C-alpha beads as a LAMMPS data file, in Angstrom:
LAMMPS data file: protein, C-alpha beads

101 atoms
100 bonds

1 atom types
1 bond types

-500.0 500.0 xlo xhi
-500.0 500.0 ylo yhi
-500.0 500.0 zlo zhi

Masses

1 110.0

Atoms # bond

1 1 1 0.000 0.000 0.000
2 1 1 1.349 3.423 -0.937
3 1 1 0.133 6.871 -0.053
4 1 1 1.104 9.475 -2.654
5 1 1 0.444 13.182 -2.228
6 1 1 0.552 15.767 -5.024
7 1 1 0.164 19.513 -4.873
8 1 1 -1.604 20.780 -7.975
9 1 1 -2.409 24.488 -8.281
10 1 1 -2.476 24.878 -4.524
11 1 1 -4.664 21.816 -3.993
12 1 1 -3.256 18.807 -2.172
13 1 1 -4.365 15.461 -3.616
14 1 1 -3.672 12.207 -1.745
15 1 1 -4.013 8.739 -3.249
16 1 1 -3.807 5.574 -1.178
17 1 1 -3.517 2.432 -3.315
18 1 1 -1.851 -0.964 -3.588
19 1 1 -2.035 -1.003 -7.415
20 1 1 1.628 -1.029 -8.507
21 1 1 0.887 0.168 -12.060
22 1 1 -1.223 3.056 -10.767
23 1 1 1.564 4.013 -8.354
24 1 1 4.127 4.087 -11.205
25 1 1 1.779 6.134 -13.404
26 1 1 1.105 8.625 -10.601
27 1 1 4.834 8.935 -9.915
28 1 1 5.442 9.701 -13.622
29 1 1 2.626 12.239 -13.493
30 1 1 4.145 13.879 -10.422
31 1 1 7.569 14.016 -12.071
32 1 1 6.089 15.642 -15.192
33 1 1 4.114 18.078 -13.067
34 1 1 7.275 19.105 -11.205
35 1 1 9.096 19.683 -14.517
36 1 1 6.285 21.889 -15.814
37 1 1 6.262 23.883 -12.575
38 1 1 10.029 24.459 -12.849
39 1 1 9.594 25.419 -16.499
40 1 1 7.025 28.089 -15.713
41 1 1 8.790 29.358 -12.591
42 1 1 12.125 29.821 -14.382
43 1 1 10.815 31.204 -17.667
44 1 1 12.087 34.610 -18.714
45 1 1 10.334 37.091 -20.960
46 1 1 11.662 35.721 -24.271
47 1 1 10.020 32.299 -24.144
48 1 1 6.451 31.121 -24.097
49 1 1 4.117 29.715 -26.675
50 1 1 4.788 30.235 -30.382
51 1 1 2.956 33.568 -30.543
52 1 1 4.649 34.958 -27.407
53 1 1 8.079 33.796 -28.549
54 1 1 7.622 35.356 -31.991
55 1 1 6.588 38.660 -30.440
56 1 1 9.456 38.643 -27.916
57 1 1 12.060 37.930 -30.602
58 1 1 10.453 40.258 -33.168
59 1 1 9.990 37.481 -35.733
60 1 1 6.913 35.956 -37.323
61 1 1 5.120 32.917 -35.949
62 1 1 6.058 31.113 -39.161
63 1 1 9.736 31.739 -38.341
64 1 1 9.291 30.139 -34.918
65 1 1 7.457 27.207 -36.534
66 1 1 10.329 26.880 -39.028
67 1 1 12.813 26.793 -36.124
68 1 1 10.749 24.024 -34.517
69 1 1 10.771 22.019 -37.771
70 1 1 14.544 22.523 -37.891
71 1 1 14.932 21.029 -34.410
72 1 1 14.259 23.746 -31.827
73 1 1 13.317 21.862 -28.638
74 1 1 9.797 22.514 -27.369
75 1 1 7.692 21.324 -24.483
76 1 1 4.280 20.094 -25.590
77 1 1 1.567 20.869 -23.087
78 1 1 -1.750 19.030 -23.279
79 1 1 -0.669 17.511 -26.596
80 1 1 -1.574 20.665 -28.511
81 1 1 0.356 23.688 -27.316
82 1 1 4.070 24.022 -27.899
83 1 1 6.034 25.973 -25.323
84 1 1 9.537 27.273 -25.967
85 1 1 11.966 27.515 -23.056
86 1 1 14.246 30.555 -23.346
87 1 1 17.409 28.667 -22.362
88 1 1 16.698 25.981 -24.982
89 1 1 16.050 28.622 -27.643
90 1 1 19.287 30.465 -26.883
91 1 1 21.303 27.235 -26.860
92 1 1 19.681 26.103 -30.116
93 1 1 20.312 29.433 -31.869
94 1 1 23.967 29.425 -30.744
95 1 1 24.425 25.826 -31.848
96 1 1 22.936 26.529 -35.276
97 1 1 25.039 29.662 -35.689
98 1 1 28.218 27.723 -34.812
99 1 1 27.364 24.923 -37.248
100 1 1 27.063 27.476 -40.093
101 1 1 30.578 28.827 -39.523

Bonds

1 1 1 2
2 1 2 3
3 1 3 4
4 1 4 5
5 1 5 6
6 1 6 7
7 1 7 8
8 1 8 9
9 1 9 10
10 1 10 11
11 1 11 12
12 1 12 13
13 1 13 14
14 1 14 15
15 1 15 16
16 1 16 17
17 1 17 18
18 1 18 19
19 1 19 20
20 1 20 21
21 1 21 22
22 1 22 23
23 1 23 24
24 1 24 25
25 1 25 26
26 1 26 27
27 1 27 28
28 1 28 29
29 1 29 30
30 1 30 31
31 1 31 32
32 1 32 33
33 1 33 34
34 1 34 35
35 1 35 36
36 1 36 37
37 1 37 38
38 1 38 39
39 1 39 40
40 1 40 41
41 1 41 42
42 1 42 43
43 1 43 44
44 1 44 45
45 1 45 46
46 1 46 47
47 1 47 48
48 1 48 49
49 1 49 50
50 1 50 51
51 1 51 52
52 1 52 53
53 1 53 54
54 1 54 55
55 1 55 56
56 1 56 57
57 1 57 58
58 1 58 59
59 1 59 60
60 1 60 61
61 1 61 62
62 1 62 63
63 1 63 64
64 1 64 65
65 1 65 66
66 1 66 67
67 1 67 68
68 1 68 69
69 1 69 70
70 1 70 71
71 1 71 72
72 1 72 73
73 1 73 74
74 1 74 75
75 1 75 76
76 1 76 77
77 1 77 78
78 1 78 79
79 1 79 80
80 1 80 81
81 1 81 82
82 1 82 83
83 1 83 84
84 1 84 85
85 1 85 86
86 1 86 87
87 1 87 88
88 1 88 89
89 1 89 90
90 1 90 91
91 1 91 92
92 1 92 93
93 1 93 94
94 1 94 95
95 1 95 96
96 1 96 97
97 1 97 98
98 1 98 99
99 1 99 100
100 1 100 101
């Protein structure tokens, strides 16, 4: 029997179960949730979704989409929205600039 507790948007959720597969799935969920929380807490002004990133970098949304097709790392939230992390964008731009030289 395991008792797992998660804090989601200020709400504490506790699950008490002996189902090993459910425990593993909830642990993966908790790990993903923690990563998303870190992502949002550490995000600077130049990242965000495609529209926000394009505006911050003064480029078109199609340019950001082109970068993604060329390998810019993104975080997919809810399977639909792509979120660009500033640090990843900067690293990717530097890497691509170096590979062109």
